[in-house]
Chimera marker file (.cmm) of the C-alpha trace (Angstrom):
<marker_set name="trace">
<marker id="1" x="79.405" y="87.589" z="197.578" r="1" g="1" b="0" radius="0.5"/>
<marker id="2" x="77.955" y="89.229" z="194.507" r="1" g="1" b="0" radius="0.5"/>
<marker id="3" x="74.697" y="87.310" z="194.916" r="1" g="1" b="0" radius="0.5"/>
<marker id="4" x="74.490" y="88.219" z="198.596" r="1" g="1" b="0" radius="0.5"/>
<marker id="5" x="74.990" y="91.869" z="197.658" r="1" g="1" b="0" radius="0.5"/>
<marker id="6" x="71.983" y="91.654" z="195.306" r="1" g="1" b="0" radius="0.5"/>
<marker id="7" x="69.697" y="89.989" z="197.868" r="1" g="1" b="0" radius="0.5"/>
<marker id="8" x="68.346" y="93.171" z="199.531" r="1" g="1" b="0" radius="0.5"/>
<marker id="9" x="66.944" y="94.346" z="196.178" r="1" g="1" b="0" radius="0.5"/>
<marker id="10" x="65.057" y="91.142" z="195.384" r="1" g="1" b="0" radius="0.5"/>
<marker id="11" x="62.171" y="91.436" z="197.880" r="1" g="1" b="0" radius="0.5"/>
<marker id="12" x="61.277" y="95.041" z="196.891" r="1" g="1" b="0" radius="0.5"/>
<marker id="13" x="61.320" y="94.072" z="193.200" r="1" g="1" b="0" radius="0.5"/>
<marker id="14" x="58.939" y="91.175" z="193.866" r="1" g="1" b="0" radius="0.5"/>
<marker id="15" x="56.682" y="93.396" z="195.985" r="1" g="1" b="0" radius="0.5"/>
<marker id="16" x="56.573" y="96.004" z="193.192" r="1" g="1" b="0" radius="0.5"/>
<marker id="17" x="55.380" y="93.481" z="190.591" r="1" g="1" b="0" radius="0.5"/>
<marker id="18" x="51.708" y="93.749" z="189.617" r="1" g="1" b="0" radius="0.5"/>
<marker id="19" x="49.239" y="91.302" z="191.174" r="1" g="1" b="0" radius="0.5"/>
<marker id="20" x="48.252" y="88.204" z="189.225" r="1" g="1" b="0" radius="0.5"/>
<marker id="21" x="50.045" y="86.394" z="186.463" r="1" g="1" b="0" radius="0.5"/>
<marker id="22" x="52.716" y="88.191" z="184.524" r="1" g="1" b="0" radius="0.5"/>
<marker id="23" x="52.393" y="86.987" z="180.954" r="1" g="1" b="0" radius="0.5"/>
<marker id="24" x="53.121" y="88.303" z="177.511" r="1" g="1" b="0" radius="0.5"/>
<marker id="25" x="52.118" y="86.707" z="174.224" r="1" g="1" b="0" radius="0.5"/>
<marker id="26" x="55.059" y="85.523" z="172.191" r="1" g="1" b="0" radius="0.5"/>
<marker id="27" x="55.126" y="85.088" z="168.434" r="1" g="1" b="0" radius="0.5"/>
<marker id="28" x="55.286" y="81.464" z="167.212" r="1" g="1" b="0" radius="0.5"/>
<marker id="29" x="58.929" y="81.371" z="166.171" r="1" g="1" b="0" radius="0.5"/>
<marker id="30" x="61.272" y="78.584" z="165.177" r="1" g="1" b="0" radius="0.5"/>
<marker id="31" x="64.724" y="78.917" z="166.681" r="1" g="1" b="0" radius="0.5"/>
<marker id="32" x="67.488" y="77.233" z="168.634" r="1" g="1" b="0" radius="0.5"/>
<marker id="33" x="69.139" y="78.393" z="171.821" r="1" g="1" b="0" radius="0.5"/>
<marker id="34" x="72.111" y="77.412" z="173.906" r="1" g="1" b="0" radius="0.5"/>
<marker id="35" x="72.833" y="78.392" z="177.486" r="1" g="1" b="0" radius="0.5"/>
<marker id="36" x="75.064" y="77.670" z="180.433" r="1" g="1" b="0" radius="0.5"/>
<marker id="37" x="74.835" y="78.332" z="184.141" r="1" g="1" b="0" radius="0.5"/>
<marker id="38" x="77.190" y="77.729" z="187.029" r="1" g="1" b="0" radius="0.5"/>
<marker id="39" x="76.127" y="75.396" z="189.804" r="1" g="1" b="0" radius="0.5"/>
<marker id="40" x="77.795" y="73.902" z="192.864" r="1" g="1" b="0" radius="0.5"/>
<marker id="41" x="79.325" y="70.995" z="190.917" r="1" g="1" b="0" radius="0.5"/>
<marker id="42" x="80.303" y="72.767" z="187.710" r="1" g="1" b="0" radius="0.5"/>
<marker id="43" x="78.621" y="74.151" z="184.632" r="1" g="1" b="0" radius="0.5"/>
<marker id="44" x="75.160" y="73.080" z="183.484" r="1" g="1" b="0" radius="0.5"/>
<marker id="45" x="74.685" y="73.397" z="179.720" r="1" g="1" b="0" radius="0.5"/>
<marker id="46" x="71.349" y="73.293" z="177.936" r="1" g="1" b="0" radius="0.5"/>
<marker id="47" x="70.076" y="73.418" z="174.377" r="1" g="1" b="0" radius="0.5"/>
<marker id="48" x="66.506" y="74.090" z="173.226" r="1" g="1" b="0" radius="0.5"/>
<marker id="49" x="64.918" y="73.923" z="169.779" r="1" g="1" b="0" radius="0.5"/>
<marker id="50" x="61.593" y="75.682" z="169.121" r="1" g="1" b="0" radius="0.5"/>
<marker id="51" x="59.290" y="74.978" z="166.198" r="1" g="1" b="0" radius="0.5"/>
<marker id="52" x="56.343" y="77.333" z="165.702" r="1" g="1" b="0" radius="0.5"/>
<marker id="53" x="56.666" y="78.522" z="169.294" r="1" g="1" b="0" radius="0.5"/>
<marker id="54" x="56.643" y="75.020" z="170.802" r="1" g="1" b="0" radius="0.5"/>
<marker id="55" x="59.569" y="73.121" z="172.296" r="1" g="1" b="0" radius="0.5"/>
<marker id="56" x="60.537" y="70.551" z="169.666" r="1" g="1" b="0" radius="0.5"/>
<marker id="57" x="63.667" y="69.222" z="171.384" r="1" g="1" b="0" radius="0.5"/>
<marker id="58" x="65.819" y="69.946" z="174.398" r="1" g="1" b="0" radius="0.5"/>
<marker id="59" x="68.973" y="68.608" z="176.019" r="1" g="1" b="0" radius="0.5"/>
<marker id="60" x="70.644" y="69.229" z="179.349" r="1" g="1" b="0" radius="0.5"/>
<marker id="61" x="74.195" y="68.329" z="180.322" r="1" g="1" b="0" radius="0.5"/>
<marker id="62" x="74.620" y="67.948" z="184.059" r="1" g="1" b="0" radius="0.5"/>
<marker id="63" x="78.185" y="68.459" z="185.351" r="1" g="1" b="0" radius="0.5"/>
<marker id="64" x="77.870" y="65.164" z="187.217" r="1" g="1" b="0" radius="0.5"/>
<marker id="65" x="77.848" y="63.311" z="183.896" r="1" g="1" b="0" radius="0.5"/>
<marker id="66" x="81.606" y="63.774" z="183.653" r="1" g="1" b="0" radius="0.5"/>
<marker id="67" x="82.123" y="61.745" z="186.823" r="1" g="1" b="0" radius="0.5"/>
<marker id="68" x="80.442" y="58.617" z="185.464" r="1" g="1" b="0" radius="0.5"/>
<marker id="69" x="83.669" y="57.548" z="183.726" r="1" g="1" b="0" radius="0.5"/>
<marker id="70" x="85.558" y="57.731" z="187.030" r="1" g="1" b="0" radius="0.5"/>
<marker id="71" x="82.818" y="55.668" z="188.688" r="1" g="1" b="0" radius="0.5"/>
<marker id="72" x="83.040" y="53.044" z="185.945" r="1" g="1" b="0" radius="0.5"/>
<marker id="73" x="86.821" y="52.791" z="186.342" r="1" g="1" b="0" radius="0.5"/>
<marker id="74" x="86.584" y="52.507" z="190.136" r="1" g="1" b="0" radius="0.5"/>
<marker id="75" x="83.850" y="49.855" z="189.951" r="1" g="1" b="0" radius="0.5"/>
<marker id="76" x="85.762" y="47.267" z="187.922" r="1" g="1" b="0" radius="0.5"/>
<marker id="77" x="85.524" y="43.914" z="189.703" r="1" g="1" b="0" radius="0.5"/>
<marker id="78" x="83.207" y="45.053" z="192.502" r="1" g="1" b="0" radius="0.5"/>
<marker id="79" x="80.250" y="43.023" z="193.731" r="1" g="1" b="0" radius="0.5"/>
<marker id="80" x="76.877" y="44.786" z="193.454" r="1" g="1" b="0" radius="0.5"/>
<marker id="81" x="76.707" y="45.563" z="197.189" r="1" g="1" b="0" radius="0.5"/>
<marker id="82" x="80.124" y="47.240" z="197.111" r="1" g="1" b="0" radius="0.5"/>
<marker id="83" x="79.182" y="49.076" z="193.915" r="1" g="1" b="0" radius="0.5"/>
<marker id="84" x="76.097" y="50.543" z="195.606" r="1" g="1" b="0" radius="0.5"/>
<marker id="85" x="78.308" y="51.997" z="198.342" r="1" g="1" b="0" radius="0.5"/>
<marker id="86" x="80.798" y="53.335" z="195.794" r="1" g="1" b="0" radius="0.5"/>
<marker id="87" x="77.997" y="54.929" z="193.765" r="1" g="1" b="0" radius="0.5"/>
<marker id="88" x="76.764" y="56.727" z="196.905" r="1" g="1" b="0" radius="0.5"/>
<marker id="89" x="80.259" y="58.163" z="197.398" r="1" g="1" b="0" radius="0.5"/>
<marker id="90" x="80.181" y="59.668" z="193.911" r="1" g="1" b="0" radius="0.5"/>
<marker id="91" x="76.704" y="61.170" z="194.561" r="1" g="1" b="0" radius="0.5"/>
<marker id="92" x="75.695" y="60.988" z="190.918" r="1" g="1" b="0" radius="0.5"/>
<marker id="93" x="72.065" y="61.883" z="190.232" r="1" g="1" b="0" radius="0.5"/>
<marker id="94" x="70.292" y="59.448" z="187.877" r="1" g="1" b="0" radius="0.5"/>
<marker id="95" x="69.208" y="62.387" z="185.730" r="1" g="1" b="0" radius="0.5"/>
<marker id="96" x="72.831" y="63.107" z="184.850" r="1" g="1" b="0" radius="0.5"/>
<marker id="97" x="72.889" y="60.162" z="182.450" r="1" g="1" b="0" radius="0.5"/>
<marker id="98" x="70.038" y="61.469" z="180.278" r="1" g="1" b="0" radius="0.5"/>
<marker id="99" x="70.932" y="62.955" z="176.961" r="1" g="1" b="0" radius="0.5"/>
<link id1="1" id2="2" r="1" g="1" b="0" radius="0.2"/>
<link id1="2" id2="3" r="1" g="1" b="0" radius="0.2"/>
<link id1="3" id2="4" r="1" g="1" b="0" radius="0.2"/>
<link id1="4" id2="5" r="1" g="1" b="0" radius="0.2"/>
<link id1="5" id2="6" r="1" g="1" b="0" radius="0.2"/>
<link id1="6" id2="7" r="1" g="1" b="0" radius="0.2"/>
<link id1="7" id2="8" r="1" g="1" b="0" radius="0.2"/>
<link id1="8" id2="9" r="1" g="1" b="0" radius="0.2"/>
<link id1="9" id2="10" r="1" g="1" b="0" radius="0.2"/>
<link id1="10" id2="11" r="1" g="1" b="0" radius="0.2"/>
<link id1="11" id2="12" r="1" g="1" b="0" radius="0.2"/>
<link id1="12" id2="13" r="1" g="1" b="0" radius="0.2"/>
<link id1="13" id2="14" r="1" g="1" b="0" radius="0.2"/>
<link id1="14" id2="15" r="1" g="1" b="0" radius="0.2"/>
<link id1="15" id2="16" r="1" g="1" b="0" radius="0.2"/>
<link id1="16" id2="17" r="1" g="1" b="0" radius="0.2"/>
<link id1="17" id2="18" r="1" g="1" b="0" radius="0.2"/>
<link id1="18" id2="19" r="1" g="1" b="0" radius="0.2"/>
<link id1="19" id2="20" r="1" g="1" b="0" radius="0.2"/>
<link id1="20" id2="21" r="1" g="1" b="0" radius="0.2"/>
<link id1="21" id2="22" r="1" g="1" b="0" radius="0.2"/>
<link id1="22" id2="23" r="1" g="1" b="0" radius="0.2"/>
<link id1="23" id2="24" r="1" g="1" b="0" radius="0.2"/>
<link id1="24" id2="25" r="1" g="1" b="0" radius="0.2"/>
<link id1="25" id2="26" r="1" g="1" b="0" radius="0.2"/>
<link id1="26" id2="27" r="1" g="1" b="0" radius="0.2"/>
<link id1="27" id2="28" r="1" g="1" b="0" radius="0.2"/>
<link id1="28" id2="29" r="1" g="1" b="0" radius="0.2"/>
<link id1="29" id2="30" r="1" g="1" b="0" radius="0.2"/>
<link id1="30" id2="31" r="1" g="1" b="0" radius="0.2"/>
<link id1="31" id2="32" r="1" g="1" b="0" radius="0.2"/>
<link id1="32" id2="33" r="1" g="1" b="0" radius="0.2"/>
<link id1="33" id2="34" r="1" g="1" b="0" radius="0.2"/>
<link id1="34" id2="35" r="1" g="1" b="0" radius="0.2"/>
<link id1="35" id2="36" r="1" g="1" b="0" radius="0.2"/>
<link id1="36" id2="37" r="1" g="1" b="0" radius="0.2"/>
<link id1="37" id2="38" r="1" g="1" b="0" radius="0.2"/>
<link id1="38" id2="39" r="1" g="1" b="0" radius="0.2"/>
<link id1="39" id2="40" r="1" g="1" b="0" radius="0.2"/>
<link id1="40" id2="41" r="1" g="1" b="0" radius="0.2"/>
<link id1="41" id2="42" r="1" g="1" b="0" radius="0.2"/>
<link id1="42" id2="43" r="1" g="1" b="0" radius="0.2"/>
<link id1="43" id2="44" r="1" g="1" b="0" radius="0.2"/>
<link id1="44" id2="45" r="1" g="1" b="0" radius="0.2"/>
<link id1="45" id2="46" r="1" g="1" b="0" radius="0.2"/>
<link id1="46" id2="47" r="1" g="1" b="0" radius="0.2"/>
<link id1="47" id2="48" r="1" g="1" b="0" radius="0.2"/>
<link id1="48" id2="49" r="1" g="1" b="0" radius="0.2"/>
<link id1="49" id2="50" r="1" g="1" b="0" radius="0.2"/>
<link id1="50" id2="51" r="1" g="1" b="0" radius="0.2"/>
<link id1="51" id2="52" r="1" g="1" b="0" radius="0.2"/>
<link id1="52" id2="53" r="1" g="1" b="0" radius="0.2"/>
<link id1="53" id2="54" r="1" g="1" b="0" radius="0.2"/>
<link id1="54" id2="55" r="1" g="1" b="0" radius="0.2"/>
<link id1="55" id2="56" r="1" g="1" b="0" radius="0.2"/>
<link id1="56" id2="57" r="1" g="1" b="0" radius="0.2"/>
<link id1="57" id2="58" r="1" g="1" b="0" radius="0.2"/>
<link id1="58" id2="59" r="1" g="1" b="0" radius="0.2"/>
<link id1="59" id2="60" r="1" g="1" b="0" radius="0.2"/>
<link id1="60" id2="61" r="1" g="1" b="0" radius="0.2"/>
<link id1="61" id2="62" r="1" g="1" b="0" radius="0.2"/>
<link id1="62" id2="63" r="1" g="1" b="0" radius="0.2"/>
<link id1="63" id2="64" r="1" g="1" b="0" radius="0.2"/>
<link id1="64" id2="65" r="1" g="1" b="0" radius="0.2"/>
<link id1="65" id2="66" r="1" g="1" b="0" radius="0.2"/>
<link id1="66" id2="67" r="1" g="1" b="0" radius="0.2"/>
<link id1="67" id2="68" r="1" g="1" b="0" radius="0.2"/>
<link id1="68" id2="69" r="1" g="1" b="0" radius="0.2"/>
<link id1="69" id2="70" r="1" g="1" b="0" radius="0.2"/>
<link id1="70" id2="71" r="1" g="1" b="0" radius="0.2"/>
<link id1="71" id2="72" r="1" g="1" b="0" radius="0.2"/>
<link id1="72" id2="73" r="1" g="1" b="0" radius="0.2"/>
<link id1="73" id2="74" r="1" g="1" b="0" radius="0.2"/>
<link id1="74" id2="75" r="1" g="1" b="0" radius="0.2"/>
<link id1="75" id2="76" r="1" g="1" b="0" radius="0.2"/>
<link id1="76" id2="77" r="1" g="1" b="0" radius="0.2"/>
<link id1="77" id2="78" r="1" g="1" b="0" radius="0.2"/>
<link id1="78" id2="79" r="1" g="1" b="0" radius="0.2"/>
<link id1="79" id2="80" r="1" g="1" b="0" radius="0.2"/>
<link id1="80" id2="81" r="1" g="1" b="0" radius="0.2"/>
<link id1="81" id2="82" r="1" g="1" b="0" radius="0.2"/>
<link id1="82" id2="83" r="1" g="1" b="0" radius="0.2"/>
<link id1="83" id2="84" r="1" g="1" b="0" radius="0.2"/>
<link id1="84" id2="85" r="1" g="1" b="0" radius="0.2"/>
<link id1="85" id2="86" r="1" g="1" b="0" radius="0.2"/>
<link id1="86" id2="87" r="1" g="1" b="0" radius="0.2"/>
<link id1="87" id2="88" r="1" g="1" b="0" radius="0.2"/>
<link id1="88" id2="89" r="1" g="1" b="0" radius="0.2"/>
<link id1="89" id2="90" r="1" g="1" b="0" radius="0.2"/>
<link id1="90" id2="91" r="1" g="1" b="0" radius="0.2"/>
<link id1="91" id2="92" r="1" g="1" b="0" radius="0.2"/>
<link id1="92" id2="93" r="1" g="1" b="0" radius="0.2"/>
<link id1="93" id2="94" r="1" g="1" b="0" radius="0.2"/>
<link id1="94" id2="95" r="1" g="1" b="0" radius="0.2"/>
<link id1="95" id2="96" r="1" g="1" b="0" radius="0.2"/>
<link id1="96" id2="97" r="1" g="1" b="0" radius="0.2"/>
<link id1="97" id2="98" r="1" g="1" b="0" radius="0.2"/>
<link id1="98" id2="99" r="1" g="1" b="0" radius="0.2"/>
</marker_set>
């Protein structure tokens, strides 16, 4: 509901932005950052490391990754065809296993 309440203000803010690219030079810093955001299936966590203003490393933890253990437990003894159907039920994106 809070997001829906903000929606009417989004279009005017976009319309008020200057034409063309909106860019600002950033100093070449070295730093690390951590962040989290809520999504439909849980929290997404990310980590970024900058070196001289360039991304040196990054990691993302998808909330779906936590369901892989349950899939493994449920798949014990299944034939590949049955596993494919089970995997569809869990709806796990392949990208969730990265990291």
